[in-house]
C-alpha positions as CSV (number, residue, x, y, z in Angstrom):
1,M,-4.0,25.1,-27.3
2,R,-4.1,24.2,-23.7
3,Q,-0.6,24.0,-22.1
4,P,0.1,20.7,-20.5
5,A,-0.3,20.5,-16.8
6,A,3.4,19.9,-16.4
7,S,6.1,19.7,-19.1
8,I,9.8,19.6,-19.2
9,R,11.2,21.0,-22.5
10,P,14.6,22.2,-23.7
11,R,15.0,25.9,-23.5
12,P,13.6,27.6,-26.7
13,R,16.2,29.2,-28.9
14,S,13.8,31.8,-30.4
15,A,10.4,33.4,-30.0
16,E,9.0,31.1,-32.7
17,A,10.3,28.1,-30.8
18,A,8.7,29.4,-27.6
19,A,5.4,29.8,-29.2
20,A,5.4,26.4,-30.9
21,P,3.8,23.5,-29.0
22,P,6.0,20.7,-28.1
23,R,6.2,17.9,-30.7
24,P,6.5,14.5,-29.2
25,A,8.9,12.2,-30.9
26,S,6.6,9.5,-31.9
27,V,7.2,5.8,-31.4
28,P,6.3,3.4,-34.3
29,L,3.3,1.4,-33.5
30,A,5.1,-1.9,-33.9
31,A,7.9,-0.8,-31.6
32,A,5.4,0.4,-28.9
33,V,3.6,-3.0,-29.1
34,V,6.8,-4.9,-28.7
35,A,7.8,-2.7,-25.8
36,W,4.6,-3.2,-23.9
37,V,4.6,-7.0,-24.6
38,A,8.2,-7.0,-23.2
39,I,7.1,-5.2,-20.1
40,A,4.1,-7.6,-19.5
41,V,6.4,-10.6,-20.1
42,A,9.1,-9.2,-17.8
43,I,6.6,-8.8,-14.9
44,A,5.3,-12.4,-15.5
45,L,8.8,-13.9,-15.7
46,L,9.8,-12.2,-12.4
47,M,6.7,-13.5,-10.8
48,L,7.3,-17.0,-12.0
49,W,10.9,-16.8,-10.7
50,Y,9.7,-15.7,-7.3
51,L,7.1,-18.5,-7.2
52,A,9.6,-21.1,-8.2
53,L,12.0,-20.1,-5.4
54,S,9.2,-20.0,-2.8
55,R,7.9,-23.4,-3.8
56,R,11.4,-24.8,-3.5
57,A,11.8,-23.2,-0.1
58,A,8.4,-24.0,1.4
59,G,7.5,-27.2,-0.4
60,R,4.3,-25.6,-1.8
61,L,3.0,-22.3,-3.1
62,G,1.6,-19.9,-0.6
63,F,1.3,-16.3,0.6
64,P,4.1,-14.2,2.1
65,L,2.0,-12.8,5.0
66,D,-0.8,-13.9,7.2
67,D,-2.6,-10.7,6.2
68,S,-3.0,-12.1,2.7
69,W,-5.1,-14.9,4.2
70,I,-7.3,-12.4,5.9
71,H,-8.2,-10.9,2.5
72,V,-8.9,-14.4,1.3
73,R,-11.4,-15.0,4.1
74,F,-13.3,-11.7,3.6
75,A,-13.4,-12.2,-0.2
76,Q,-14.6,-15.8,0.1
77,N,-17.4,-14.8,2.4
78,L,-18.4,-11.9,0.2
79,A,-18.4,-14.1,-2.9
80,A,-20.6,-16.6,-1.0
81,G,-23.1,-13.8,-0.1
82,R,-22.1,-13.6,3.6
83,G,-21.3,-9.9,3.6
84,F,-18.2,-8.3,5.1
85,S,-17.4,-10.9,7.7
86,F,-14.5,-13.1,8.7
87,N,-16.6,-15.5,10.8
88,P,-19.6,-16.3,8.6
89,G,-22.7,-14.5,10.0
90,E,-20.7,-12.1,12.1
91,P,-20.3,-8.7,10.3
92,T,-17.1,-6.8,11.2
93,G,-15.3,-3.8,9.9
94,T,-14.0,-3.6,6.4
95,T,-10.4,-4.4,5.5
96,T,-7.8,-1.6,4.9
97,G,-8.2,-2.4,1.2
98,V,-12.0,-2.6,0.9
99,L,-11.8,-2.1,-2.9
100,W,-9.3,-4.9,-3.2
101,T,-11.4,-7.2,-1.2
102,L,-14.4,-6.5,-3.5
103,L,-12.3,-7.0,-6.6
104,L,-10.9,-10.3,-5.1
105,A,-14.5,-11.5,-4.2
106,A,-15.5,-10.9,-7.8
107,G,-12.6,-13.0,-9.0
108,Y,-13.5,-15.8,-6.6
109,R,-17.0,-15.9,-8.0
110,L,-15.5,-16.8,-11.3
111,S,-12.4,-18.9,-10.4
112,H,-13.0,-20.3,-6.8
113,H,-9.2,-20.5,-6.4
114,R,-7.7,-18.7,-3.5
115,L,-4.1,-18.5,-4.6
116,F,-4.1,-17.9,-8.4
117,T,-7.0,-15.5,-8.4
118,P,-5.1,-12.6,-6.7
119,I,-2.0,-13.5,-8.6
120,A,-3.8,-13.1,-12.0
121,I,-5.5,-9.9,-10.9
122,N,-2.4,-8.4,-9.5
123,W,-0.4,-9.2,-12.7
124,A,-2.9,-7.1,-14.7
125,L,-2.8,-4.4,-12.1
126,C,1.0,-4.2,-12.2
127,L,0.7,-3.7,-15.9
128,L,-1.8,-1.0,-15.3
129,L,0.6,0.6,-12.8
130,C,3.3,0.6,-15.4
131,A,0.9,2.2,-17.9
132,A,0.1,4.9,-15.3
133,V,3.9,5.5,-14.9
134,Y,4.1,5.9,-18.7
135,A,1.2,8.3,-18.8
136,L,2.6,10.4,-16.0
137,T,6.0,10.6,-17.6
138,L,4.6,11.4,-21.0
139,E,2.5,14.2,-19.4
140,M,5.7,15.7,-18.0
141,V,8.2,15.4,-20.9
142,H,6.1,14.6,-24.1
143,R,8.7,11.9,-25.1
144,P,7.2,8.4,-25.5
145,W,10.6,6.8,-25.4
146,V,11.2,8.4,-22.0
147,G,7.8,7.2,-20.8
148,L,8.6,3.6,-22.0
149,A,11.9,3.8,-20.1
150,A,10.1,4.8,-16.9
151,A,7.5,2.1,-17.4
152,A,10.2,-0.5,-17.9
153,A,12.0,0.7,-14.8
154,A,8.8,0.3,-12.8
155,A,8.3,-3.3,-14.2
156,V,11.7,-4.6,-13.1
157,T,12.3,-2.6,-9.9
158,V,11.8,-4.3,-6.5
159,P,9.4,-4.9,-4.8
160,L,6.9,-5.1,-7.7
161,P,7.0,-8.9,-8.0
162,W,6.5,-9.3,-4.2
163,W,3.5,-6.9,-4.4
164,A,2.1,-8.9,-7.3
165,L,2.3,-12.2,-5.4
166,S,1.3,-10.9,-2.0
167,G,-2.4,-11.5,-2.4
168,M,-2.9,-7.9,-1.3
169,E,-3.7,-4.4,-2.5
170,P,-0.4,-2.6,-3.3
171,P,-0.7,-2.8,-7.1
172,L,-4.3,-1.6,-7.0
173,Y,-3.8,1.5,-4.9
174,G,-0.5,2.3,-6.5
175,A,-2.1,2.2,-10.0
176,L,-5.2,4.2,-8.9
177,A,-3.1,6.9,-7.1
178,L,-0.9,7.4,-10.1
179,L,-3.9,7.5,-12.5
180,G,-5.6,10.1,-10.3
181,I,-2.4,12.2,-10.4
182,V,-2.2,12.0,-14.2
183,L,-5.8,13.0,-14.5
184,H,-5.3,15.9,-12.0
185,L,-2.3,17.2,-14.0
186,C,-4.3,17.1,-17.3
187,L,-7.6,18.5,-15.9
188,R,-6.7,20.7,-12.9
189,R,-7.5,23.9,-14.8
190,V,-10.7,22.4,-16.2
191,H,-14.1,23.1,-14.7
192,G,-17.4,21.2,-14.9
193,V,-18.0,17.5,-15.1
194,R,-14.6,16.6,-16.4
195,S,-12.9,18.0,-13.3
196,L,-14.7,15.3,-11.3
197,L,-12.8,12.5,-12.9
198,P,-9.6,12.8,-10.8
199,T,-11.8,13.3,-7.8
200,A,-13.6,10.0,-8.3
201,V,-10.3,8.2,-9.0
202,F,-8.7,9.7,-5.8
203,A,-11.7,8.4,-3.8
204,L,-11.3,4.9,-5.3
205,A,-7.6,5.0,-4.4
206,G,-8.5,5.8,-0.8
207,L,-10.9,2.8,-0.8
208,A,-8.0,0.7,-1.9
209,R,-5.7,2.1,0.8
210,P,-6.7,4.7,3.4
211,E,-3.5,6.7,3.1
212,C,-4.6,7.6,-0.4
213,F,-7.5,9.7,0.9
214,L,-4.9,12.4,1.4
215,L,-4.6,12.8,-2.4
216,F,-7.9,14.6,-2.8
217,P,-7.4,17.4,-0.3
218,L,-3.8,17.9,-1.6
219,A,-5.2,18.1,-5.1
220,L,-7.7,20.7,-4.0
221,L,-4.9,22.8,-2.4
222,D,-2.9,22.4,-5.6
223,R,-5.8,23.7,-7.6
224,L,-6.1,26.6,-5.2
225,A,-2.4,27.4,-5.5
226,A,-2.6,27.3,-9.2
227,A,-5.6,29.6,-9.3
228,G,-4.1,32.1,-6.9
229,L,-0.8,32.2,-8.8
230,A,-2.1,32.3,-12.4
231,D,-5.5,34.0,-12.2
232,R,-5.2,37.6,-10.9
233,S,-8.7,38.6,-12.0
234,A,-11.4,39.3,-9.4
235,G,-13.3,36.4,-8.1
236,W,-10.7,33.6,-8.6
237,A,-11.1,32.5,-5.0
238,R,-14.9,32.3,-5.4
239,R,-14.6,30.2,-8.5
240,W,-12.2,27.8,-6.7
241,A,-14.7,27.6,-3.8
242,V,-17.6,26.8,-6.2
243,D,-15.5,24.1,-7.9
244,A,-14.5,22.6,-4.5
245,A,-18.2,22.7,-3.4
246,I,-19.0,20.5,-6.4
247,Q,-16.1,18.1,-6.0
248,I,-16.3,17.5,-2.2
249,P,-19.8,15.9,-2.3
250,V,-18.7,13.6,-5.2
251,F,-15.7,12.5,-3.2
252,A,-17.8,12.0,-0.1
253,A,-20.4,10.1,-1.9
254,I,-17.8,7.5,-3.0
255,A,-15.7,7.4,0.2
256,A,-18.2,8.0,3.0
257,P,-20.2,4.7,2.8
258,V,-17.2,2.7,4.1
259,F,-16.8,5.0,7.1
260,I,-20.5,4.9,7.8
261,Y,-20.5,1.1,7.6
262,N,-17.4,0.8,9.9
263,V,-19.0,3.1,12.5
264,R,-22.3,1.2,12.5
265,V,-20.6,-2.3,12.7
266,T,-17.6,-1.6,14.9
267,G,-18.0,1.9,16.4
268,Y,-14.8,3.0,14.7
269,P,-14.6,5.0,11.5
270,L,-11.4,3.5,10.2
271,P,-10.6,-0.1,9.7
272,T,-9.9,-1.9,13.0
273,S,-6.4,-2.7,11.9
274,F,-5.5,1.0,12.3
275,Y,-6.5,1.0,15.9
276,S,-4.9,-2.4,16.6
277,K,-1.5,-1.2,15.3
278,L,-1.6,2.3,16.7
279,Q,1.7,3.1,18.4
280,W,2.2,5.2,21.5
281,M,4.7,7.4,19.7
282,S,1.9,9.0,17.7
283,L,0.1,12.2,18.4
284,S,-2.6,10.4,20.5
285,G,0.0,8.4,22.4
286,A,2.2,11.4,23.0
287,A,-0.8,13.4,24.3
288,A,-1.7,10.5,26.6
289,T,1.8,10.6,28.2
290,Q,1.4,14.3,28.9
291,R,5.1,14.7,28.3
292,T,6.4,17.6,26.3
293,S,9.4,15.7,25.1
294,A,7.2,12.9,23.6
295,L,5.0,15.5,21.9
296,L,8.0,17.3,20.4
297,Y,9.5,14.0,19.2
298,V,6.2,13.1,17.4
299,L,5.8,16.6,15.9
300,A,9.4,17.0,14.7
301,A,11.6,13.9,14.8
302,A,9.2,11.2,13.8
303,P,8.1,12.8,10.4
304,A,11.8,13.7,9.6
305,K,12.9,10.2,10.4
306,E,10.1,8.7,8.3
307,L,11.0,10.9,5.3
308,W,14.7,10.2,5.6
309,D,14.2,6.4,5.8
310,V,11.8,6.5,2.8
311,L,14.6,8.2,0.8
312,K,17.0,5.5,2.0
313,V,14.7,2.8,0.8
314,W,14.4,4.5,-2.6
315,T,18.2,4.8,-2.9
316,A,18.5,1.1,-2.1
317,N,16.0,0.2,-4.8
318,N,18.0,2.1,-7.4
319,A,20.7,4.6,-6.5
320,L,21.3,5.7,-10.1
321,L,17.9,7.4,-10.1
322,L,18.7,9.5,-7.0
323,P,20.4,12.5,-8.8
324,G,17.6,12.5,-11.4
325,F,15.0,12.4,-8.6
326,A,16.5,15.4,-6.9
327,A,16.7,17.3,-10.2
328,G,13.1,16.4,-11.1
329,L,11.8,17.4,-7.7
330,L,13.5,20.8,-7.8
331,W,12.2,21.3,-11.4
332,L,8.6,20.6,-10.4
333,V,8.8,23.2,-7.6
334,R,10.6,25.8,-9.8
335,E,8.1,25.3,-12.7
336,A,5.1,25.8,-10.4
337,V,6.5,29.0,-9.0
338,A,8.1,30.4,-12.1
339,S,5.1,29.8,-14.3
340,R,2.7,31.3,-11.7
341,G,0.8,28.0,-11.6
342,R,0.0,28.0,-15.3
343,R,1.9,24.8,-16.1
344,G,3.6,23.4,-13.0
345,S,2.0,21.5,-10.2
346,L,3.0,21.0,-6.6
347,L,0.9,17.9,-6.0
348,I,3.7,15.3,-6.5
349,P,6.1,17.1,-4.1
350,A,3.3,17.5,-1.6
351,V,2.3,13.8,-1.8
352,L,6.0,12.7,-1.4
353,V,6.4,14.8,1.8
354,V,2.9,14.9,3.3
355,Q,2.0,11.2,3.2
356,P,5.0,9.8,5.2
357,A,4.9,12.8,7.6
358,V,1.1,12.4,8.3
359,W,1.5,8.6,8.8
360,A,4.3,9.2,11.4
361,L,2.1,11.8,13.2
362,V,-1.1,9.9,13.2
363,A,0.0,6.3,13.7
364,G,3.6,6.6,14.8
365,Y,6.9,6.0,13.0
366,R,6.9,2.8,10.8
367,P,10.0,1.5,8.9
368,P,9.1,2.2,5.3
369,G,10.8,-1.0,4.2
370,F,8.5,-3.1,6.4
371,Q,7.0,-6.0,4.6
372,S,8.7,-5.3,1.3
373,Q,7.6,-1.7,1.1
374,R,3.9,-2.6,0.8
375,Y,2.9,0.8,2.2
376,L,4.9,2.7,-0.4
377,A,3.1,1.4,-3.6
378,N,1.9,4.9,-4.6
379,L,5.2,6.6,-3.6
380,N,7.8,4.3,-5.1
381,P,6.6,4.9,-8.7
382,L,6.8,8.6,-8.2
383,Y,10.5,8.2,-7.3
384,L,11.0,6.2,-10.5
385,V,9.2,8.8,-12.6
386,L,11.0,11.8,-11.2
387,G,14.3,9.9,-11.4
388,V,13.8,9.2,-15.1
389,V,12.3,12.6,-15.9
390,G,14.9,14.5,-14.0
391,G,17.7,12.4,-15.6
392,W,16.3,13.2,-19.0
393,W,16.1,16.9,-18.1
394,V,19.8,16.9,-17.1
395,T,20.9,15.2,-20.3
396,E,19.0,17.8,-22.3
397,R,21.2,20.5,-20.9
398,L,24.6,18.7,-21.1
399,A,25.7,18.2,-24.7
400,V,28.0,15.3,-23.8
401,L,25.0,13.4,-22.4
402,R,22.5,14.3,-25.2
403,R,23.8,11.6,-27.6
404,P,21.3,8.7,-28.1
405,A,24.0,6.2,-27.4
406,V,24.8,7.8,-24.0
407,R,21.2,8.1,-23.1
408,G,20.6,4.5,-24.0
409,A,23.5,3.4,-21.9
410,L,22.2,5.3,-18.9
411,A,18.7,3.8,-19.3
412,A,20.2,0.3,-19.6
413,A,22.3,0.9,-16.5
414,V,19.2,1.9,-14.5
415,L,17.4,-1.3,-15.7
416,V,20.4,-3.5,-14.9
417,L,20.8,-2.1,-11.4
418,S,17.1,-2.7,-10.7
419,L,17.4,-6.3,-12.0
420,L,20.5,-6.9,-9.8
421,R,18.3,-6.2,-6.7
422,Q,15.8,-8.9,-7.8
423,P,17.7,-12.0,-6.4
424,A,17.5,-10.5,-2.9
425,G,13.8,-9.7,-3.4
426,A,13.1,-13.2,-4.6
427,L,14.9,-14.7,-1.6
428,T,12.9,-12.5,0.8
429,Y,9.6,-13.5,-0.8
430,A,10.6,-17.2,-0.7
431,T,11.6,-16.9,3.0
432,N,8.3,-15.1,3.8
433,V,6.3,-17.9,2.2
434,K,8.4,-20.5,4.0
435,N,7.8,-18.9,7.4
436,I,4.1,-18.5,6.9
437,T,3.8,-22.1,5.6
438,E,5.8,-23.6,8.3
439,M,4.0,-21.7,11.1
440,Q,0.5,-20.4,10.4
441,V,-0.4,-22.9,7.7
442,A,1.0,-25.9,9.6
443,T,-0.8,-24.7,12.8
444,A,-4.1,-24.2,10.8
445,Q,-3.8,-27.7,9.3
446,W,-3.3,-29.2,12.8
447,L,-6.4,-27.4,14.1
448,R,-8.4,-28.5,11.1
449,D,-7.5,-32.2,11.7
450,H,-7.5,-32.2,15.5
451,T,-10.4,-30.0,16.6
452,A,-14.2,-30.4,16.3
453,P,-15.9,-28.2,13.6
454,G,-17.8,-26.2,16.2
455,S,-14.7,-25.2,18.2
456,L,-14.0,-21.6,19.0
457,L,-10.4,-20.4,18.7
458,A,-8.8,-17.4,20.4
459,V,-5.8,-16.5,18.2
460,N,-3.3,-13.6,17.6
461,D,-2.8,-14.4,13.9
462,V,-6.2,-15.1,12.3
463,G,-5.6,-15.3,8.6
464,A,-4.4,-18.8,7.6
465,I,-5.9,-20.3,10.7
466,G,-9.3,-19.0,10.0
467,V,-9.3,-20.0,6.3
468,I,-7.7,-23.4,6.5
469,S,-9.1,-24.7,9.8
470,D,-12.5,-23.2,8.9
471,R,-13.2,-22.6,12.6
472,R,-14.7,-19.5,14.3
473,V,-12.0,-17.3,15.7
474,L,-11.6,-14.6,18.3
475,D,-8.9,-12.2,17.2
476,L,-6.9,-11.1,20.2
477,Q,-5.3,-8.3,18.1
478,G,-8.7,-6.8,17.2
479,L,-8.4,-7.0,13.4
480,V,-11.6,-9.0,13.0
481,T,-12.9,-8.9,16.6
482,P,-13.4,-5.2,17.3
483,E,-14.8,-5.8,20.8
484,I,-11.3,-6.4,22.1
485,L,-9.9,-3.1,20.9
486,S,-11.2,-1.3,24.0
487,R,-9.3,-3.9,26.1
488,R,-5.9,-3.3,24.5
489,D,-6.1,0.3,23.4
490,L,-3.2,2.8,23.9
491,E,-4.5,3.7,27.4
492,H,-4.4,0.1,28.6
493,R,-1.1,-0.7,26.9
494,M,0.6,2.4,28.4
495,A,-0.8,1.7,31.8
496,G,0.3,-2.0,31.7
497,T,-3.3,-3.3,32.2
498,A,-3.8,-4.7,28.7
499,P,-2.8,-8.3,29.6
500,E,-5.4,-8.4,32.4
501,A,-8.0,-6.9,30.1
502,V,-7.3,-9.4,27.4
503,F,-7.5,-12.3,29.9
504,E,-10.9,-11.0,31.1
505,F,-12.1,-10.9,27.5
506,I,-11.0,-14.5,27.0
507,A,-12.6,-15.6,30.2
508,E,-15.9,-14.0,29.1
509,R,-15.9,-15.7,25.7
510,Q,-14.5,-19.0,26.9
511,P,-12.9,-20.3,23.7
512,D,-12.1,-24.0,23.3
513,Y,-8.5,-23.4,22.1
514,L,-5.9,-20.6,22.5
515,V,-3.4,-20.1,19.7
516,I,-0.7,-17.5,20.5
517,F,2.9,-16.4,20.3
518,P,3.8,-17.2,24.0
519,N,6.3,-14.2,24.2
520,W,3.4,-11.9,23.1
521,Y,1.2,-13.1,25.9
522,P,3.5,-14.5,28.7
523,E,0.7,-14.0,31.3
524,L,-1.6,-16.3,29.3
525,D,1.2,-18.9,28.7
526,A,1.8,-19.0,32.5
527,R,-1.8,-19.9,33.3
528,R,-1.4,-23.7,32.9
529,D,-4.4,-24.2,35.2
530,L,-6.6,-22.9,32.3
531,F,-4.5,-23.4,29.2
532,T,-2.9,-26.8,28.4
533,P,-0.3,-26.9,25.6
534,V,-1.3,-29.5,22.9
535,F,0.7,-28.4,19.9
536,E,3.5,-26.0,18.9
537,V,5.6,-24.9,16.0
538,H,9.1,-23.5,16.2
539,I,10.6,-22.1,13.0
540,Q,14.1,-21.1,12.0
541,N,15.3,-18.1,9.9
542,N,12.2,-16.2,10.8
543,I,11.9,-12.8,9.1
544,T,8.1,-12.8,8.7
545,C,6.2,-14.0,11.7
546,G,5.7,-12.1,15.0
547,S,7.7,-14.8,16.9
548,D,9.6,-18.0,16.2
549,L,7.2,-20.0,18.4
550,M,3.5,-20.5,18.0
551,R,1.7,-22.7,20.6
552,V,-1.8,-24.2,20.7
553,Y,-3.5,-24.7,24.1
554,R,-6.7,-26.6,25.0
555,T,-8.6,-24.4,27.4
556,A,-10.4,-25.4,30.6
557,W,-13.7,-24.4,28.9
558,N,-13.2,-26.8,26.0
559,T,-16.4,-28.7,25.3
560,H,-15.2,-30.4,22.0
561,R,-12.7,-32.9,23.4
562,S,-13.5,-35.7,21.0
563,G,-11.3,-34.5,18.2
564,S,-8.4,-33.4,20.4
């Protein structure tokens, strides 16, 4: 019988015990059904609680970020047959979550509802994410009750409800990434067609979130390490190379079309949001400074800081899982080395370390808790899995903790601690929705009611304004207007010439209205000879928007004065 890809078992007491395959402690079907219904209901109840608080705070239901509205616009245009475009008839680069946008567009074709469509889809995806957590845990410990405990922990731990209600892709890419890892652990020593299944899922995960493209090369390296450690016969490297030669084209066939499309439409291989948000303390920025200190910081300090802060976020989510996480992580490494790659896998430790480090190197340090941890949706569940699995492994070796009552109490404590973090998560979500509703949505409604339908708007937050006002927009940040990226790239920003370049772009395109955060563009705000303020919104307790103040200006080029 094939050994599981990774399994934690009590130490055998005899040769017979060592030879016998592990026997999972089965869960009665009725109990399993009740457990999964409870998990599904728990996710739904937490989502309803978050929605109720946000409606009370904002006076209406809404999204927690302006980026959510960007997905809405792309999906609406796709559903209407207008292709990948924000402004109808103007193709632009794909979103960072192209697979999510496609899924959302399919939902809109059926429902035509921009708020509840992503909520319904994400509820199902959160349930799929919990199922992937269960499958990964079961693959490691062969104990269904432990798997159900891990799935329950994933269901009630922040920020899952925020992700579910965000209108964005975290549940999708988190579920696909974990599913790919599960398939890799099950099939990594299999050759042929079946070995392509995790490859395809890793490619889909990358289409849901670009960082997940790292999973495939890490999985290939893990297969290489396993082959080198376990297979001492001649030709093992050649067999791995042949296997990789089959998998790489399959991965490329799924992933490459998006890159090709982006290059053809925008001239950039990655989504334009990557270049718009690129920081100077990244590898490219440090190289541009030509300062050794900056390069050393990016190479050493930035990845270390990113990893340390990710660990702090996980500890804040549920500190009780931290000892189990450490034990589980150490066990994975030891198992891979001690078994010479026959059972253990280094993929999970590699993902946990490499993904944050690569992000810090390529794009610059980013606080991992930013926007309710939306960039950690494939890493947070791994912390939960290792925390539960490592905790179970420890209790197997300490007689005083092996009793069912003690284990049950520990599992309950983990769930209670996660639930105690939910009020703060719900308040954050409600405040996010309130901020976006009071600023971006209110501004969009004013523009819809006070500007002519043919008006062209130059804005720095395009989402809600583009959807609700239904006006053509120029995106000064470059997310949906890639032409401006060359005007505000790292070189211009570091040289201090970006404001002048942005102004030149605006003067060339001559929009009818300018909608900006004045403190982001003080040079534009000061040009009252060209930009006349006609409306502004100032919000309190802002934790979401880029500024407390958003201002609308009628420009000197305005040719649609009748509605203003």
